[in-house]
C-alpha angles and dihedrals in degrees: 000000000000100000090053089058100048104017095253091277099100093107092051092046093049094048092046093051095036094234135119118282091229090064090055090048091050092050092050090047089055090048091049093052093045091052091047090053092050092052093045094048102036115015102041095050090045089062094038094241109174128198143114097233120126092244091059096050123079113242091212123052117229118229114248111245121213123205117256090246090059094243 
């Protein structure tokens, strides 16, 4: 599963930067979750994909914005 998350290059990146491999994996995990949220909040609604599956639902709820005029 690991190489799918960080492209299998975590060891090379860690050696090249001189940091721990776990740090690289944590960064890539954050990027994976951020990309998943962008897809769930922006892309899926844009194409009117409907479903109740966990992958189709945003994990974070967006704050509802009100217009400056209060309407």
